[in-house]
C-alpha positions in Angstrom: 0.0 -0.1 -0.3 1.6 3.3 -0.9 1.7 6.4 1.6 -0.7 8.3 -0.7 -3.3 5.3 -0.5 -2.8 5.4 3.3 -3.2 9.0 3.6 -6.6 8.8 1.6 -8.1 6.0 3.7 -7.2 8.0 7.2 -8.7 11.0 6.0 -11.9 9.0 4.4 -12.1 7.2 8.1 -11.8 10.7 10.0 -14.4 12.4 7.8 -16.7 9.4 8.7 -16.0 9.9 12.5 -16.0 13.7 12.6 -17.6 15.4 15.4 -21.1 17.0 14.5 -23.0 19.8 16.2 -26.5 19.0 16.6 -29.5 21.0 17.9 -32.0 19.2 19.7 -35.1 21.3 19.7 -37.4 19.9 22.6 -33.9 18.1 24.1 -35.2 18.3 27.8 -38.3 16.2 27.1 -38.5 12.3 27.5 -37.4 11.3 24.0 -35.0 14.3 23.2 -33.3 14.0 26.4 -32.6 10.1 25.7 -31.1 11.2 22.1 -28.8 14.0 23.7 -27.6 11.3 25.9 -26.5 8.9 23.2 -24.9 11.8 20.7 -22.8 12.8 23.5 -21.7 9.2 24.0 -20.9 9.2 20.3 -18.8 12.3 20.8 -21.0 14.5 19.2 -21.3 18.6 20.4 -25.4 18.7 21.6 -27.3 22.3 22.0 -30.7 21.5 23.7 -33.6 24.3 23.1 -36.5 23.8 25.3 -39.1 25.9 26.8 -39.4 23.6 29.7 -43.3 23.2 29.4 -43.0 20.0 29.1 -39.3 19.1 29.6 -37.3 18.9 32.5 -34.2 21.1 33.2 -32.7 18.1 35.3 -32.9 15.8 32.1 -30.4 17.8 29.9 -27.2 16.1 29.9 -24.4 18.7 31.7 -22.1 18.0 28.7 -24.8 19.4 26.5 -25.1 23.2 26.1 -28.9 24.4 27.2 -30.9 27.0 25.8 -34.5 28.2 27.2 -36.4 29.1 24.4 -40.1 28.8 22.7 -40.4 27.8 19.2 -43.6 29.8 19.1 -41.4 33.0 19.0 -38.7 32.9 15.9 -36.5 35.8 16.9 -35.7 33.9 20.3 -34.9 30.8 18.7 -33.1 31.7 15.3 -29.7 32.6 16.9 -29.5 29.2 18.2 -29.6 27.4 14.5 -26.0 28.9 13.1 -23.3 26.6 12.5 -25.6 23.8 13.1 -24.9 20.3 11.2 -28.4 18.9 11.7 -31.5 19.4 13.7 -33.6 17.3 15.8 -37.4 18.6 16.1 -39.1 16.8 19.0 -40.8 19.8 20.4 -44.5 19.5 20.9 -47.6 19.7 22.9 -48.1 15.6 22.9 -51.3 13.6 23.5 -54.7 13.2 21.2 -56.8 14.1 24.2 -55.2 16.9 25.1 -55.4 18.4 21.7 -58.8 17.7 21.9 -59.3 19.8 25.1 -57.1 22.5 23.9 -56.8 22.8 20.1 -55.4 26.3 19.8 -53.2 26.3 22.2 -51.6 22.8 20.5 -51.8 24.3 17.2 -49.7 27.5 18.0 -47.1 25.0 19.0 -47.4 21.9 16.9 -48.1 23.8 13.7 -46.7 27.6 14.1 -43.8 26.2 16.1 -42.9 23.9 13.6 -42.8 26.3 10.7 -40.7 28.8 12.7 -38.2 25.6 13.3 -38.1 25.2 9.5 -37.4 28.5 8.6 -34.9 29.0 11.0 -33.2 26.0 9.6 -33.5 27.2 6.1 -32.1 30.4 6.8 -29.3 29.2 8.9 -28.7 26.8 5.8 -28.8 23.6 8.1 -28.4 20.3 6.1 -30.9 18.1 7.8 -33.7 18.2 10.0 -35.0 15.1 11.4 -39.0 15.5 12.5 -40.7 13.6 15.2 -44.0 12.7 13.3 -46.7 10.4 15.1 -48.8 7.2 14.1 -51.8 9.6 15.3 -52.1 10.9 11.6 -53.3 7.1 10.5 -56.4 7.6 12.6 -58.6 4.9 13.7 -57.8 2.8 10.1 -59.1 -0.8 10.3 -56.5 -2.2 7.8 -53.4 -3.4 9.8 -50.4 -3.0 10.1 -50.6 1.0 9.1 -48.1 1.6 6.1 -47.0 4.9 5.2 -49.0 4.5 1.8 -52.3 4.5 3.6 -54.1 8.1 3.4 -53.7 9.7 6.6 -57.0 10.0 8.2 -56.4 12.0 11.6 -59.0 11.9 14.4 -57.8 14.2 16.6 -56.3 17.9 16.6 -52.8 16.4 17.5 -53.1 13.8 14.7 -53.8 16.5 12.0 -51.1 18.9 13.7 -48.6 16.3 13.2 -49.7 15.5 9.6 -49.1 19.4 8.7 -45.7 19.2 10.1 -44.7 16.3 8.0 -46.2 18.0 5.0 -44.3 21.5 6.0 -41.0 19.3 6.1 -41.7 17.7 2.7 -42.3 21.2 1.0 -39.4 22.5 2.5 -37.2 19.8 1.0 -38.8 20.5 -2.4 -39.0 24.2 -2.2 -35.5 25.2 -0.1 -33.2 22.4 -0.4 -33.6 21.5 3.2 -33.0 17.5 3.6 -35.9 16.2 6.0 -36.9 12.7 7.3 -40.3 12.8 9.1 -40.6 9.5 11.9 -43.9 8.4 12.6 -43.3 7.4 16.4 -45.7 4.3 17.9 -46.2 4.4 21.3 -42.8 5.1 22.9 -42.1 4.3 26.3 -39.0 3.8 28.5 -37.2 5.7 31.4 -38.4 9.5 31.9 -41.9 9.5 30.6 -44.1 11.6 32.1 -46.6 10.3 34.7 -48.3 13.4 35.7 -51.8 14.6 35.0 -54.5 13.0 33.2 -52.8 12.8 29.7 -49.9 10.5 31.1 -48.8 7.8 28.8 -50.7 4.4 29.7 -47.4 2.4 30.6 -46.1 5.5 33.2 -49.8 6.2 34.6 -49.6 2.3 35.2 -46.5 2.5 37.0 -47.2 5.3 39.0 -50.6 3.8 40.0 -48.8 0.7 41.3 -46.1 2.4 43.2 -48.9 4.4 45.1 -50.8 1.0 45.5 -53.6 1.6 43.8 -55.7 -0.2 40.8 -54.7 0.5 37.6 -57.1 2.4 35.6 -58.1 1.3 32.1 -60.4 3.2 29.7 -63.1 0.9 28.0 -62.7 -2.7 28.0 -59.2 -2.9 27.6 -58.9 -4.5 24.4 -57.6 -1.5 22.5 -54.3 -2.5 21.2 -50.9 -0.5 20.8 -47.5 -0.7 19.2 -45.3 0.0 22.1 -41.8 1.1 20.9 -38.8 1.6 23.3 -37.0 4.8 23.3 -33.6 3.5 22.7 -35.0 2.1 19.7 -36.5 5.3 18.5 -33.2 7.2 19.7 -31.3 4.7 17.1 -34.3 5.8 14.2 -33.4 9.4 14.7 -29.5 9.3 14.4 -29.9 6.6 11.4 -32.4 9.2 9.9 -30.0 11.9 10.3 -26.6 10.4 9.2 -27.8 7.8 6.0 -26.9 9.7 2.9 -29.6 8.3 0.4 -32.6 10.1 2.0 -33.9 13.4 3.1 -36.5 14.6 0.9 -39.4 14.6 3.1 -39.6 11.0 3.2 -42.1 9.7 6.2 -41.0 6.5 8.1 -42.9 4.6 10.9 -41.1 3.8 13.8 -42.6 0.9 15.5 -42.1 -2.3 17.0 -44.4 -3.9 14.4 -46.0 -5.9 17.2 -49.0 -4.9 19.3 -50.2 -5.7 22.8 -53.8 -5.2 24.4 -53.5 -2.8 27.4 -55.3 -5.5 29.2 -52.0 -7.2 28.6 -49.9 -4.7 29.4 -51.5 -3.9 32.7 -51.1 -7.9 33.6 -47.5 -7.2 33.2 -47.4 -4.9 35.9 -50.3 -5.3 38.6 -53.2 -7.9 39.3 -55.2 -4.9 40.8 -57.1 -3.4 37.7 -60.0 -1.0 37.5 -62.0 -0.1 34.1 -63.0 3.3 34.0 -65.4 5.3 30.7 -64.0 5.3 27.4 -62.4 8.1 25.4 -61.8 9.3 21.9 -59.0 7.4 20.8 -57.8 4.9 18.0 -58.8 1.3 19.0 -55.7 -0.4 17.5 -52.1 0.7 16.3 -49.6 -1.5 15.0 -46.7 -0.4 12.5 -45.6 -1.8 9.3 -41.9 -1.1 10.0 -40.3 -2.6 6.5 -39.8 0.9 5.1 -37.6 1.7 7.8 -35.7 -1.6 7.4 -34.9 -0.6 3.5 -34.3 3.1 3.7 -32.6 3.7 7.4 -31.5 0.0 8.0 -33.6 0.2 11.1 -35.2 -2.5 13.0 -36.7 -2.8 17.1 -34.3 -4.2 19.5 -36.3 -4.0 23.0 -39.5 -6.3 23.4 -42.4 -4.9 25.6 -41.6 -7.6 27.9 -38.2 -6.9 28.5 -38.7 -2.9 28.5 -41.4 -3.0 31.5 -39.1 -5.8 33.4 -36.3 -3.1 33.2 -38.9 -0.1 34.2 -40.3 -2.0 37.1 -36.7 -2.6 38.2 -35.9 1.0 38.4 -39.3 2.0 40.2 -38.2 -0.7 42.7 -40.6 -3.6 42.3 
């Protein structure tokens, strides 16, 4: 091997392992804080931007730079997009039921705020933005598993808002040369889940009720099913979507385990004390077809629900 060839190989390897600077919008939240931790473990620089309406300051890795700012106000956020290699857009006011109760408030964050982030990314010439979308765009689709080619049919303001975000990403890729990828999450769970209030995620709510020695409350008959996806798998999907080269034109990709469980099954993994309460407006079943994720970003889930819940029970002291 000649010296010149060796130098070229070393330069190529160096480029592949080059430290990047990423901005995580919503990085103090559940998924965003896990993503921050992993990017820092991979030796990247991370800036976290969050207004702390849902996120927690203590979630933010001390090695990340933290900026308190609100995506509803362009002048607050735009300075922090300069010299950023990629943006992860996780900020949102989540939950289907919350958006039904507060449609204007959630729209201001989940539509206007997302547009502000896209404009700031475009103006700063950010190369790629990965957007946290949602399986709620499918609505109550009877044909399972859910494929990205199915027509969106949202049944809540949140589902509609998330779909608008996807479309804005696609349009910004088409018009402004900003690479975008939208990841439709299916029922993400793991440590740091929000367990407060009426809109808490079902697994976090169950764990809190068990800790307080209360019965687990299930809406309806509990036969509704969900595709539960571990946060570590979602983090890996985000990093792959940011780094794989042959995408970035507004693609939409399901990120789900590809296996669903009834709420009754999930409850029985956690406690034998169960109580049924009134049903609420929500899709009856979700199940991801994750074949496109396997093809486009070489992703597949690694954590089974049974394994993930065992870890959460252990972390909770059970």
